[in-house]
C-alpha positions, 0 to 999 in steps of 0.5 A: 845407879845413874851413869855418867856417860855422855849418851843417855842409856835407857833400860826398857823393862818388859816381859814376854807374857803375851807378844804386846809388851815386847813389840811395844818396847821394840817399836819405841826403840825403833822410833828413837833410832829413826827420829833421834839417831845416836842420841841414846842407847837402849837395852831391853830386860825381861825382868821375869826371865832374868831377875824374878825369883821362882815361881815368877820366872816361869810367867812367860813360859806359862802365859799361853797355858794360862790363857787356856783357862780364861776364867781362872785368869779373870779371877786372878786379875780381879782379885789383884786389881784395886788400890787397896788389894794391889798395894797389899799384894805388893807389900807382901811380895816386896821382901821376897823380890827385894834382892832380885830388884836390887840386882837388876838396878846394880847390873843395869846402870842407866839414865832412865828406866822405861816400863811397858809392863804393869807388874814391875813398876812398884818394886822398881820405884820402891828400890829407886826411892834413894836413887835419882834415876827417872822412871817412865811408864808406857801403858800397853793395855788399851782401856781395862788397865790394872792398878799395877800400871799406876804409881805417883812416883813415876816421872811420866805415864803415857796412855793409849786412850783417854779412858786409861788416863782417866783411870790414872787420875782416879788413882791420884796421879798428877794430871801433868804427869799422865798423857794420852799418846796412843799405843806404840806400834811399828813405824812402818804402819805410818809409812807403808812400804808400798800401795795396797795393789803393789802389796797384793801383787807381792804376796800373790793375793787375788786382786778381785777378792776381799782379803780377810786377815785372821790373827790369833796373836803371837802365841796362837791363842783362841778358837782360831781353827774353829773360826777358819773352818766355819768361814770356809764352810760358809762358802763366802767369796773371799780369801783368808790369810791366817796368822797362827803365831808361834802355835806350830800345831795350829799352823800344821792343822790348818795347812793339813786341812782341806779348805775350799776357800782360797787361803794362806797360813803363816806362822809368826810374822814380822811383816804385819804392817804390810799384811794389814795394809794389803787386807780388807778386814781383820778378824783378831783377838782383842789385843791392844796392839793389834787393834791399834795397828788395825786402826792405822791400817783402816781395817774394819775389826771383828773381835772373836776372842779376848783375854779376860780382865785386861782385854774386856774393855777393848771390846767395848771400845771397838764396839761403842766407837763403831770400828768393829763388832764382837763375834765370840762364836764362829758363826757370829764371825761368818754372819758379820763377814757375810753382811760386810760382803753383801754391803760393801758401803757398810764395810767401808763406813766401819773402816773409815771409823777405824781409821779415825781412831788411829794414832800413827805417831804414837811411837814417835811422840813417846820417843820425843817424851823420852828425849825430854826426860833424859835431857832434863831429868828433873821433869 
């Protein structure tokens, strides 16, 4: 039910199936606090953990394991995508999740629901048919966007790219209710805390070596260890900074490895803006959040892994735009690094393209759209 408080309250619907949904919600909340202080209150709800019936409540805990069988994940993604297939699945599941959805609405009265996850949209909007609460969707997949993201019932859908918007139009969304704003990212990306040289001194990184940031995602997925060892074995003149995320075994393996290349191994970090702004190149899986952050930091991108389905289009986007390369084998990463080290002008050219694709104001713009809706719920 809607609330009658003077200060509008917003419920963010997310889930920790990958780190991108949580970080997107946090970035938007941060922007609201910075640019619209005291104008709204917020609450994040992990609907899988807090409300979904079994076995869906296990989704966050099993996401990393599912990523280890990518072909099975891809099959599930493809089978559930498309207008008719997605509608059929949602209609079959609705009786099973109806009660859980009703409980969520009852326990979280608010003035706006904002979703950063595709699966929750249809059931919540179904339940809201008789309740006048606005609903906003912020799509956090970059290009290959699943059908679950789109609903004509939503008051507003915001996308990170024009490609994602075009897909929404194919699903029949009103052009006035779907806009391109970019991917929500932390505000520090648009306002760096220090210069590149200052950050390097702070981290104790050499100023005379290119620094390659190697990112495995929040869950430490993909063949990052093999890639690190291949780069080390190539004897390239660089420093590696490896982000192992929450994968403690990966972090330990790399710390125990006898590497000849200057390196630093980190676990889950909360200062990614500073790390990116201090680096020269990024090697990462094809997650939309990290790619968007790399654009803002102006980093040339080497993509070495992806989650089949929702991240396939990200590779095409990066490669076709000229902001990076697809290097699925460790030796592909090595050869790209070798090329960019031997030809700094080419590396700088790719970095400039990457910077040109950035949307540093995305979180601020999303916050502005939120304020418009809560101040005028009829929009």
